[in-house]
C-alpha positions in Angstrom: 27.6 -52.3 -29.2 24.3 -54.1 -30.2 22.4 -56.2 -27.7 19.2 -58.6 -27.2 17.5 -57.8 -23.9 15.4 -60.1 -22.3 14.0 -61.4 -18.4 15.8 -63.6 -16.6 12.9 -66.0 -17.2 13.2 -66.3 -20.6 17.3 -66.6 -20.1 17.1 -69.9 -17.9 15.5 -71.0 -20.8 18.3 -70.1 -23.7 21.3 -71.6 -21.6 22.4 -74.5 -22.3 24.2 -76.8 -20.3 27.6 -76.4 -21.0 27.2 -72.5 -20.3 25.2 -71.2 -16.6 23.1 -73.2 -14.6 20.1 -72.0 -13.2 22.1 -71.6 -9.6 24.8 -69.7 -11.4 21.6 -67.0 -12.4 20.7 -66.6 -9.0 23.6 -66.8 -7.4 24.3 -64.0 -9.4 21.2 -61.8 -8.4 18.7 -63.3 -11.6 15.0 -64.0 -10.9 12.4 -64.6 -13.2 11.6 -60.1 -13.5 15.4 -59.4 -13.8 16.5 -57.9 -16.7 19.6 -58.8 -18.7 20.8 -58.2 -21.8 23.2 -60.7 -24.4 25.7 -59.3 -27.1 26.8 -60.1 -30.1 29.4 -61.4 -28.2 27.3 -63.8 -26.0 28.2 -61.8 -22.5 25.8 -61.4 -20.5 24.6 -59.0 -18.8 22.2 -58.0 -15.6 20.7 -54.6 -14.6 21.1 -53.5 -11.2 20.0 -50.4 -10.2 22.5 -48.0 -11.6 24.7 -50.3 -13.5 25.1 -53.3 -15.4 27.3 -56.5 -14.6 28.1 -58.6 -16.5 27.2 -62.7 -15.3 28.5 -64.5 -17.5 28.2 -65.6 -21.0 26.6 -68.2 -24.1 28.7 -70.2 -25.9 28.3 -72.1 -29.8 25.2 -70.7 -31.0 23.2 -69.0 -29.0 22.9 -65.8 -31.7 20.0 -68.1 -33.2 18.8 -69.8 -29.8 18.6 -65.5 -28.7 16.8 -64.4 -31.9 14.9 -67.5 -31.7 13.2 -67.3 -28.3 12.7 -63.2 -27.9 11.6 -63.3 -31.6 13.9 -59.7 -31.4 16.6 -59.2 -33.6 20.4 -57.4 -32.1 19.8 -53.8 -31.5 
């Protein structure tokens, strides 16, 4: 599966109002410096010490939003 990686801070800037909110990110343990990734289905995962945890998902035009904000493509 392909992903786009970014920081928690970047993810917070990408999320729209009908998706996760900043308090949901905090509750999931996502901080500005956290490493997160989004797959092509919109699932959001956060890097833990020894594994990835799914914390939610993006909706709608997330693919364009993620690529525009990060400057990256799926890898």
